[in-house]
C-alpha positions, 0 to 999 in steps of 0.5 A: 500500500502506498499512502500519501498525506493530502494537502489541506490548506491552513491545516496540514502545514509543514509543522503538521507534516513534520509531526505526522511523518515522524510517527508514520510510514508515509510515502509522499506528502503534498504541500498546501497549494501555492496560489498562482495568478498572473506572475512568477512568484518569488522563492520566499512564497514557495519556502513559506508554504513548503520550507522542506525545499530547504532540506532536499524537498523532504520532511526531517523523517525523509518523506518527500514533499511535492509542491502543489500549485493552484491557478487557472492560467496555463502559462503562469502555472508552467512558469511557477512549476519550473520554479518549484522544481528549481527550488528543489521540489521532487515533483509538482502537483496541480490542484483541480479539487479545492472546493473553497468558495473564495478559490472557486470564485476566482477561477481556481480549484474545483471550478475548473472541472467545468471545463476539461479543456482548461484542465488539459491546457494547464497540465500540458503547459506544466508538463512541457515546462518541467524536465521529462524525468520530473513527476507531474501529478494532479488532483481532481474531484468527480466534478463540480455540480455533478459527475457528468464530466468525471471521465473527461476530466480524468482523461484531460489530465492524462492526455495533458501528460500527467504521470499520476492522478489522485481523485477525491471521490466526491463532487465540489457540491458534495464537499465532504459529505459521506459517502465517497463514491470510490467506484468512480475511481475504479472506472478511471483506474481501468481507463487510464494507464497511469497510477491513480490514487483514491482519496475520500472518507478513509478514517481507519484500516477497515475504510482503507481496505474497503476503498482499495476493494471498491477503487482497485487502487493500491495508492490511497490518500488521507487528509482529515482521517490523518488528523483524526487518527494521528498514526493512520498511515501505520494503521492502514499499512500494518493494522496496528493499534490506534494511538492512545489518548496520552500519546496523542496529547504528547504529540499536541504538546510537541506540535505547540512547542515547535509552532511557538518556536517558528514565526507564526506563534500567533496561529498556535491557538487556532491550529490546535483548535482545528486539530481538536475538531478532527480528534474528537471523532476518534477520542472522546477525551479530546472533546472534554479538553477542547471545551476547556481551552476553546476560549484561550487566544494566547499561544503560551496559555494554550500550550500551558493548558496542554502541558498541564493536562499531560502532567495530570494524565501521567500522574493518574496513570502512575 
């Protein structure tokens, strides 16, 4: 099984990638998207969203991180793809799946699935711009409002020259509502001669097995599930035990400390709270702790609250 950590804008940032790849056997990470409009972006933009570029395009654990681009103009997507490669990205991923209304209103992400010819033009331009040995991948959904163009969009990615395709098994309108329609991915996999990765509604080992059976894919991608169950990749691959709550809390403390050491300490409370919103699915204890820290707005205070809870748990278990 090949497992990719999905891009989740504003959630799966570089610190979260470091945290999760340190305890999991991930094969690949995709960065948060670099928004491309009508210019060649400076290196600092790529380094901000993917600081792993400064360490060989990998997390400290050695997991490759592929830069993702989001935009609608083929020529500028191509220029910025080449820059990402020059800065050290081991490949480039193209975002045709983001469902965010603000992104779609500015003609980016999933809205492009309305026009497969645009998808093809972007992929083709990027493929022609970067060296032939560099991987170009793309991520799509099954459509925007409906699934009528799902195969046309998948074929547009392939005909444009992409080496790999990841498919989130829902439309933009379906957003993240279950179920995920993995059977459509199976049809795509059968039709295309390139590797296809299945994404959507994978929360545990059972879900991963069902997804593989329904999609026929050996490659799976996880995002929200990886935040809900921090050792999800290992659970999927090894069918090992889920992390216990004290172990998860220790991860949160480590994450909060590393975040504070960086240049975005002011975001620590909001990021921790976002993580809590996913953890409550797997850990009832997370809901109780979240109720106690959700009004905290200062990074040092929320970190102290996490550390205090960890000490309390340790004394209880001693």
